[in-house]
Structure formats: C-alpha cells, structure tokens
N, C-alpha and C positions, 0 to 999 in steps of 0.2 A: 591707647589703652587696650590691652589684650583681654578678651573675654573667653571663657571656657565654652566649648560647643554645648549646645543644648542636647540632652540625651533624648533618644527617639521615644522613650516611654513617657516623656514629659510633654510631648507635643501632639496635639490633635488626636488624642486617644492612642498614642503609641503606634503609629502606622509603619514603623520600621524605617523611618528616614530621619536624618538630622535636619533641623530647621532652626532658624534664628527668629526670635520674637521681634527684634529690631536690627537695623543695619547701621554700621558706622559709615563714615563718608567714603573710605577706601573700598570697603566691600560693595557699597551701593554703586560706586563708579565701575567696578569690575563687572557686576551683574548687568548694569546698563550697557556696557560694551558688548557683553555676550548676547544680550537680547537684541541689540542693534545688529549684530552679525546675523542673527536669525531672521531679520526683517527683510532679507533679500531673497526673492523667489529662487534664484539660481543656487544660492547656498542651501536653501531648504531642499531643493531637488538633489543636490549632491549628498546631503546628510541622509535623506530618505533612501537614496540608492545605496549608500554605505551601510545603512541599517540592515539591508537584506544580506549583504556579505561584503568582505573586503574587495577592493578593486584597484587596479593600476589606473593612472590618469587617462590612458588611451581608452579604456573601457568606460570610464566615467563620462568622458567627452561624448562617446558614441551613445551611451544610454540616455543622456539628458539633452543631446542635440546642441552642444556648444563646442566652440573651438578649443583645442587642447591647451593653448596658451591661456585662455580665459579661465578654464577649469584650474590650471596650475596656480594662477593668481589667487583664486578663491580658496584653494587648498592651503596655500601659505597662510592666509588670514585665519582660517579655521584651525590650523595647527597652532598658530601663535596664541589663540584664545583657549587652547586646551580642549577643543571639541573633537579633534581627530588626532590620530597618531599615524606614523608610517614606519615601515621596515623595508629594508632592501632585500630583494629576492633576485640574485643575479644582477642583470642590468636594469631590472624594473624596480620601481618603488611601489609598494602596495599600501594603500590607505585604508584605515578602518576607524570606526567611532572610538573615541577615547575609552568610554565605558558605557554601562547600561544607563547611567544617568542621562546621557545625551539622548538615547532612545526614549527614555521616559519624558524628557522635555518635549520632544517631537510629538509623542502620543498625547500628552496633556494639552498641547497647543491645538492639535486636531480635535480632541475631545471638546475643548472649550469652544472652538469655532462651530462645531456641530450643535452644541447646546445653544449658542447664540442664534444660529440659523433656525433651530426648532423652538426657540423661546423657552428652554428648560433651564432651571436653576438647581444647583446642588447647594443646599444650605446645611452646613454642619454646625449645629448649635454649640457643640463642644469647642470648636476652634474659634468661632466668633465670640463666644462668651469669654474665653481665655484671653483673646487679643485685647479685649476691652478692660482687663483687670488693671486697676490703678497701680502705678509703680512697676508695671511689667517691663518698662524700658528704662532702666536706670543706667546712668553713665558715670 
C-alpha cells in the first residue's frame, strides 16, 4: 500500500523535514539496513571525513588510517545504500556525501551520544503527544 509523504508542517511543529508517523515493512527494512551501515566505526569515519569535503579513495585511506582496498569496500556499501555518491575526475573517482540528510544523520547521532553521556534529555511534548494520537498509524 502506498502512502503519501507526511508534510513538514504536520510533523513535530513543522521543523522543515519530512517524517513518517509509522513505517511499513519495506521502509523499516531499508532504514534498518542504513542504520546498520552506520554501526561500523570505519564507515562513520569515512562519512565524517567526507562531511568535511569530497575526497578520492587514496586521501580517505590516508585520513582515516585504513588500507585503500578496505576503504574501497566500505565505499561500495555506502554508495549502494545511498549515503554517498561519486564522480569521475580524470583517472580519480571523487566521493562525497549523498546530501545534507546524511550530514544531519551524523550530527544527530553525535548529539544523541553527547546527551546520553551528559544525562540530558530533549523532550518535545508536541511530538510525543502527536505520536500517541489514537488512529495515527492506519494501514
């Protein structure tokens, strides 16, 4: 069943992002695969290095202290998941983050870890109240 995207103004006070109030099985599986890709320190290091600016694989390998072949393997997976893109520049392939959403994912993950470390909670009563609305997740 296809669902229309939720408009940004309808979610959590209209923070300017699209969000779903519930997930279908296919979307949940894709999100899980993407989050699993982010669960590897080497991939996170690659993504945070690419967040600074685009790089060829040789520069990435040097920057994060990994073998070029290992970085290439991780880049293939990240590209398949839509987290990075590449373009050819002469003989080199330059990698970059797919878009700002990937940078925001990284920022939010670091922000959350810092809050856990410090024992801080962000409670947004608008989003928690809306999530508990009866009938919010109709199929």
